[in-house]
C-alpha positions as CSV (number, residue, x, y, z in Angstrom):
1,M,14.2,-10.3,-17.3
2,L,13.9,-12.5,-14.4
3,D,14.1,-16.3,-14.9
4,A,11.6,-19.2,-13.2
5,A,15.0,-21.4,-12.8
6,D,17.8,-19.5,-12.9
7,S,16.7,-16.5,-10.7
8,L,14.3,-18.0,-7.9
9,G,15.4,-21.5,-8.0
10,G,13.5,-24.3,-6.8
11,E,11.4,-27.1,-9.0
12,G,9.0,-25.8,-11.5
13,P,5.7,-26.2,-10.5
14,R,3.3,-29.3,-10.0
15,S,0.2,-31.3,-9.1
16,I,-0.5,-33.3,-6.0
17,A,-3.8,-33.4,-6.7
18,A,-5.9,-32.4,-10.1
19,D,-7.5,-29.6,-8.1
20,V,-4.0,-28.0,-6.4
21,L,-0.7,-27.4,-8.1
22,V,2.3,-27.2,-5.8
23,V,5.1,-24.4,-6.6
24,N,8.1,-24.7,-4.7
25,E,6.8,-24.7,-1.2
26,A,3.6,-22.8,-2.0
27,T,0.0,-24.4,-3.3
28,L,-2.3,-23.3,-5.1
29,T,-6.0,-24.5,-4.9
30,A,-8.5,-24.3,-8.3
31,V,-10.5,-22.8,-6.1
32,E,-8.0,-19.9,-5.4
33,V,-7.4,-19.5,-8.8
34,L,-11.4,-18.9,-9.5
35,Y,-11.9,-16.2,-6.5
36,P,-11.0,-12.9,-8.4
37,L,-12.9,-14.5,-11.4
38,W,-16.5,-15.5,-9.9
39,G,-18.0,-12.0,-11.6
40,R,-16.6,-12.3,-15.1
41,L,-17.7,-16.0,-15.0
42,E,-21.0,-15.7,-13.7
43,E,-21.5,-12.5,-16.3
44,S,-20.6,-15.0,-18.9
45,R,-22.8,-17.8,-18.1
46,R,-25.7,-15.6,-18.2
47,R,-24.7,-14.4,-21.4
48,Q,-23.4,-17.1,-23.3
49,T,-24.2,-20.6,-24.6
50,P,-23.4,-23.7,-22.6
51,E,-20.4,-24.3,-25.1
52,G,-19.6,-20.4,-25.2
53,F,-19.1,-20.5,-21.0
54,L,-16.7,-23.4,-21.6
55,E,-14.5,-21.9,-23.6
56,S,-14.8,-18.4,-21.9
57,A,-14.2,-20.0,-18.9
58,R,-11.4,-22.0,-20.2
59,R,-9.2,-19.0,-21.6
60,L,-9.9,-16.3,-18.4
61,I,-8.5,-19.6,-16.2
62,R,-5.7,-20.2,-18.2
63,V,-4.7,-16.2,-17.9
64,Q,-5.5,-16.3,-14.3
65,I,-3.0,-19.3,-13.2
66,Q,-0.5,-17.6,-15.5
67,Q,-0.9,-15.0,-13.1
68,D,-1.3,-16.5,-9.7
69,V,1.8,-19.1,-10.5
70,G,4.2,-16.5,-11.6
71,S,3.1,-13.9,-8.8
72,I,3.8,-17.2,-6.4
73,L,7.4,-17.3,-8.1
74,I,7.9,-13.8,-7.3
75,Y,6.7,-13.8,-4.0
76,G,8.9,-16.4,-2.4
77,E,11.9,-14.0,-3.5
78,A,10.4,-11.0,-2.3
79,L,9.7,-11.7,1.3
80,A,13.2,-13.1,1.7
81,R,14.4,-9.7,1.0
82,L,12.3,-8.0,3.6
83,E,13.4,-6.7,6.8
84,E,11.5,-7.6,9.8
85,R,10.1,-4.0,10.2
86,H,8.8,-4.4,6.4
87,K,6.8,-7.6,7.4
88,E,5.1,-5.8,10.4
89,A,3.8,-2.7,8.0
90,L,2.9,-5.7,5.5
91,K,0.7,-6.9,7.8
92,Q,-0.8,-3.7,8.8
93,A,-1.1,-3.1,5.2
94,V,-2.9,-6.5,4.6
95,G,-5.5,-5.7,7.4
96,Q,-6.3,-2.1,6.1
97,A,-6.8,-3.2,2.3
98,R,-9.2,-6.3,3.6
99,E,-10.7,-3.3,5.9
100,R,-11.3,-0.9,2.9
101,R,-12.8,-3.8,0.7
102,I,-15.0,-4.4,3.6
103,A,-16.3,-0.9,4.2
104,I,-16.7,-0.5,0.5
105,E,-17.9,-3.5,-0.7
106,F,-19.8,-4.8,2.4
107,G,-21.4,-2.3,4.5
108,G,-18.7,-2.5,7.1
109,S,-19.5,-5.7,8.0
110,S,-16.4,-8.0,8.2
111,A,-19.1,-11.2,8.7
112,K,-20.6,-10.4,5.5
113,L,-17.1,-10.8,3.7
114,E,-16.5,-14.5,5.8
115,R,-19.9,-15.3,4.4
116,E,-18.3,-14.3,1.0
117,L,-15.4,-15.6,1.2
118,K,-16.9,-18.8,2.5
119,L,-19.6,-19.6,-0.3
120,R,-16.6,-19.4,-2.6
121,G,-14.6,-22.2,-0.8
122,L,-11.8,-19.7,1.0
123,T,-11.1,-18.7,4.6
124,L,-10.2,-15.4,6.2
125,A,-6.9,-16.7,6.5
126,Q,-6.6,-17.8,2.7
127,Y,-7.4,-14.6,1.4
128,D,-5.6,-12.4,3.8
129,A,-2.1,-14.6,2.7
130,R,-3.4,-14.1,-0.9
131,L,-3.7,-9.9,-0.4
132,Q,-0.3,-9.7,0.8
133,R,0.9,-12.0,-2.1
134,D,0.0,-9.4,-4.2
135,L,0.7,-6.2,-2.2
136,V,4.1,-7.8,-2.1
137,V,4.1,-8.5,-5.8
138,R,3.1,-5.7,-6.8
139,D,5.6,-3.6,-4.9
140,Y,8.7,-5.9,-6.3
141,A,7.1,-5.2,-9.8
142,R,7.0,-1.8,-9.5
143,E,10.4,-1.5,-8.2
144,R,12.1,-2.9,-11.5
145,L,9.3,-2.1,-13.8
146,D,8.8,1.7,-13.0
147,P,11.5,3.0,-14.9
148,Q,10.2,1.2,-17.9
149,V,6.9,3.4,-17.5
150,T,8.1,6.8,-19.7
151,L,4.8,9.2,-21.3
152,S,5.7,12.1,-23.7
153,R,3.7,14.9,-24.1
154,D,2.2,13.6,-26.8
155,D,0.8,10.4,-25.5
156,L,-0.8,12.8,-22.8
157,L,-2.6,14.5,-25.9
158,Q,-3.6,11.2,-27.6
159,Y,-5.3,10.6,-24.1
160,Y,-6.5,13.1,-23.8
161,E,-8.3,13.3,-27.0
162,Q,-9.4,9.6,-26.6
163,H,-11.2,10.4,-23.2
164,L,-12.7,13.7,-24.2
165,S,-16.0,13.2,-22.9
166,R,-14.6,12.1,-19.1
167,F,-13.2,15.9,-19.2
168,Q,-16.3,17.7,-20.4
169,S,-19.8,18.0,-18.5
170,P,-22.6,19.0,-20.3
171,A,-25.4,22.0,-18.4
172,T,-27.2,20.6,-16.1
173,R,-30.2,21.9,-13.8
174,E,-31.6,20.7,-10.6
175,L,-35.0,19.5,-11.3
176,R,-37.5,20.1,-7.8
177,L,-40.9,19.2,-7.7
178,I,-44.2,19.5,-4.9
179,E,-45.8,16.3,-5.8
180,A,-49.5,15.5,-4.7
181,P,-50.3,12.5,-7.0
182,F,-54.4,11.7,-7.0
183,A,-53.5,8.2,-5.9
184,R,-52.3,9.7,-2.9
185,F,-55.1,11.1,-1.7
186,L,-57.8,7.6,-1.9
187,P,-58.6,6.1,1.1
188,E,-56.1,3.8,2.9
189,D,-55.6,0.2,1.3
190,T,-57.6,1.9,-2.6
191,T,-55.9,1.9,-5.3
192,W,-56.8,3.9,-8.4
193,D,-57.6,1.4,-10.7
194,G,-60.2,0.0,-8.4
195,A,-61.4,3.3,-6.9
196,T,-64.9,3.9,-7.5
197,E,-65.5,7.1,-10.0
198,A,-66.8,9.3,-6.9
199,L,-63.9,8.3,-4.8
200,R,-61.7,9.2,-7.9
201,N,-63.4,12.7,-8.3
202,Q,-63.4,13.6,-4.3
203,A,-59.3,12.6,-4.6
204,R,-58.8,15.1,-7.8
205,L,-60.4,18.0,-5.6
206,K,-58.2,17.0,-2.2
207,A,-55.3,17.1,-4.9
208,L,-56.3,20.4,-5.8
209,R,-56.9,21.8,-2.8
210,H,-54.0,20.6,-1.0
211,I,-51.4,21.9,-4.5
212,R,-53.3,25.1,-3.3
213,T,-52.2,25.4,-0.2
214,A,-48.6,24.5,-0.8
215,A,-48.8,26.9,-3.3
216,E,-49.4,29.8,-0.8
217,T,-47.3,28.2,1.6
218,L,-44.6,29.0,-1.1
219,K,-44.6,32.7,-1.0
220,Q,-43.5,32.8,2.5
221,H,-40.8,29.8,2.9
222,P,-38.3,28.0,0.8
223,F,-39.5,25.7,-1.9
224,D,-37.5,22.7,0.1
225,E,-39.4,23.2,3.5
226,V,-42.9,23.3,1.4
227,A,-41.9,20.3,-0.2
228,R,-40.6,18.4,3.0
229,E,-44.6,19.3,4.5
230,Y,-46.6,18.9,1.3
231,S,-45.1,17.2,-1.7
232,R,-46.7,13.7,-1.7
233,G,-43.7,12.1,-4.1
234,L,-41.0,10.3,-4.0
235,H,-38.3,13.4,-3.0
236,A,-40.2,14.7,-0.4
237,E,-37.3,13.9,2.2
238,Q,-35.0,16.0,0.1
239,G,-36.8,18.5,-0.4
240,G,-38.2,17.8,-3.2
241,S,-34.7,17.8,-5.7
242,W,-34.5,15.0,-8.7
243,G,-31.0,16.1,-8.8
244,Q,-29.5,17.6,-11.5
245,I,-30.2,16.7,-15.1
246,G,-28.7,17.4,-18.6
247,K,-32.0,16.7,-20.6
248,P,-36.0,15.6,-19.6
249,L,-36.9,12.9,-17.5
250,Q,-38.6,9.9,-19.1
251,P,-42.3,10.0,-19.3
252,P,-44.6,10.4,-17.0
253,Y,-42.7,13.6,-15.9
254,D,-41.4,14.8,-19.1
255,D,-44.0,17.8,-19.4
256,L,-42.7,18.7,-16.0
257,S,-39.4,17.9,-16.2
258,R,-38.7,19.5,-19.6
259,L,-40.1,23.2,-18.2
260,I,-36.9,24.3,-16.0
261,F,-35.2,24.1,-19.4
262,E,-37.1,27.4,-20.5
263,Y,-36.9,28.7,-16.4
264,S,-34.2,30.7,-15.1
265,E,-32.7,29.2,-11.3
266,G,-35.4,29.6,-8.7
267,Q,-38.4,30.1,-11.0
268,T,-41.3,28.2,-9.7
269,S,-44.5,27.1,-11.5
270,E,-47.9,28.0,-10.8
271,P,-49.5,24.5,-10.1
272,I,-50.1,22.0,-12.9
273,E,-52.6,19.2,-13.6
274,T,-51.3,16.2,-15.6
275,P,-53.4,12.9,-15.9
276,R,-51.7,11.6,-12.5
277,G,-51.7,14.5,-10.6
278,W,-51.3,18.3,-9.4
279,Y,-47.7,19.6,-9.6
280,L,-45.8,22.6,-8.2
281,V,-42.3,22.6,-10.8
282,Q,-39.0,24.6,-9.8
283,C,-35.8,25.1,-11.4
284,G,-33.2,24.7,-9.0
285,K,-29.6,25.3,-9.6
286,I,-28.2,25.5,-13.3
287,E,-24.3,23.9,-13.4
288,P,-23.1,25.4,-16.7
289,E,-20.7,23.5,-19.0
290,R,-17.6,22.9,-18.0
291,S,-14.3,21.2,-19.6
292,V,-11.3,20.7,-18.2
293,S,-7.9,22.0,-20.5
294,F,-5.3,19.9,-21.3
295,S,-3.0,21.5,-19.0
296,Q,-5.0,21.5,-16.5
297,A,-6.1,17.7,-16.9
298,Q,-2.5,16.9,-17.5
299,E,-1.3,15.5,-13.8
300,V,-4.1,13.7,-13.3
301,I,-3.6,11.7,-17.4
302,R,0.0,11.2,-15.9
303,K,-1.0,9.2,-13.2
304,E,-3.9,7.1,-14.6
305,L,-1.9,6.3,-18.1
306,G,1.3,6.0,-16.2
307,E,-0.7,3.1,-13.9
308,E,-2.3,1.4,-16.9
309,R,0.9,0.8,-18.6
310,F,2.7,-0.4,-15.6
311,N,-0.4,-2.1,-15.1
312,A,0.4,-4.0,-18.6
313,L,4.1,-4.0,-17.9
314,A,3.3,-5.6,-14.6
315,N,0.7,-8.8,-16.2
316,T,3.4,-9.6,-19.1
317,F,6.2,-10.0,-16.7
318,I,4.6,-12.1,-14.6
319,Q,2.9,-14.2,-17.1
320,R,6.6,-14.5,-18.9
321,L,7.9,-15.7,-15.5
322,A,5.2,-18.1,-15.1
323,A,5.7,-19.2,-19.4
324,K,9.3,-20.3,-18.1
325,A,7.9,-22.7,-15.3
326,T,7.6,-26.5,-16.5
327,I,4.1,-27.1,-15.1
328,S,3.2,-31.1,-16.0
329,N,0.1,-31.6,-15.8
330,I,-1.5,-27.7,-16.1
331,E,-4.1,-29.3,-18.5
332,E,-5.6,-31.7,-15.5
333,F,-5.5,-28.5,-13.0
334,T,-7.3,-26.1,-15.6
335,A,-10.1,-28.9,-16.5
336,A,-10.5,-28.8,-12.7
337,A,-11.0,-25.2,-12.3
338,V,-13.3,-25.3,-15.1
339,R,-15.5,-27.8,-14.2
340,L,-15.9,-26.3,-10.2
341,A,-16.4,-22.9,-12.2
342,E,-19.6,-24.9,-14.0
343,A,-20.3,-26.2,-10.9
344,R,-20.9,-23.4,-8.6
345,T,-22.7,-20.7,-11.4
346,R,-25.3,-23.7,-12.4
347,G,-28.6,-22.2,-12.3
348,T,-27.1,-18.5,-13.3
349,G,-28.8,-17.4,-16.3
350,T,-29.9,-18.2,-19.4
351,S,-27.3,-21.4,-20.6
352,A,-27.7,-23.3,-17.4
353,E,-31.5,-23.1,-17.5
C-alpha cells in the first residue's frame, strides 16, 4: 500500500486559512470540496431538520475531504510519471469529459456550465483542474487495483439473482388515442366550467361529429395519420401514441387504456363517449415479456460488478492514504465547509424555512 509520507514525500496537509488546505504544493478549498456534494446537500436540506442537516453535511464533507486529500497526494506523483505525449492526451481527455457533461446536463451550452460553476464559486479553470486530477488518479488507481478485482461465477450469479428485475421486462402494449375532448370545441377563451349549458351541448355535438369523421377516415388511412389530423389531445403530433404501457393508466384514462389489454395488435374501437369527450382507442405494438438468461447477462454483469468493486477498492485506497497524512486543523477546515454549505443551502426546503 502506498504510504503518504514514505512514498510520496513532502509534508502533510496544512492550512493557510480556515477554508483552505495546502497539500504539498497544491491547495484545496472548501468550495472545491463542496462542489461534488451540492446535490446531496440540497436534498438533505429539503428533507431534514436544521440539526439533522448539519450532522449529515459534516459527515459528507469529512468523507469528501479525505477523498480529495488522498487524490491530491496521488496526483502529484502520478502526473510526474507521465510522458509529454501522455500529458497532451490528458488535456484532450479533460476537454472531452467536459464536453460530454455539457452535452448531457447543459443542453450543449458551455455558458450554462460556466454559470453553474460561478454559482458554486468555481472557475472553469478550477473545474478543468479537478477533472484532470480525477482522470489521472483513476488511471493510477486502476493500474494498481485492477489485479485485485476478481470475480467468480458464484459472484456473477449472486448479482444476477439480486438484480433479477433488471434482466426481465413485462409484456407491454402501445396505447393509441384519437381524442375529441368536449372542452376543445367551445368558443375560444371559454372554459368548460364557465360555459353555459347551451354552449356545452353545442360542444358535445361538434365533438361527436368530429370523432365520427375521424372514424370514417380510419377506414382508408393509417391510425397515426388520422390522429395527427383529427386528434385534439396531447399526443396528436406523435400519431396518437402514448407509448408502451404495462397496465391501465390512472383516471381519467383508466377505462380507455384498459381496453387495449383485451385487444389484438392493431385493433381499434368504435367511438367511445366518456364524461370528458369522445375517443377512438387502438392497441398498437404488443411487446411480449422478455427475460435475459444468466448466460446472456454474464458479460454485462462482469463489467458492472467489476466496476463496482474497483470503485470500492479505489475509494478505500484513497481514503486510507489520506488518513495517514497529518492535517493539523481538519476540524477548522471542516467547520468552514459546513458553514458554507449551511449558508448556500439556506432557503432550500423545510429546514431552512
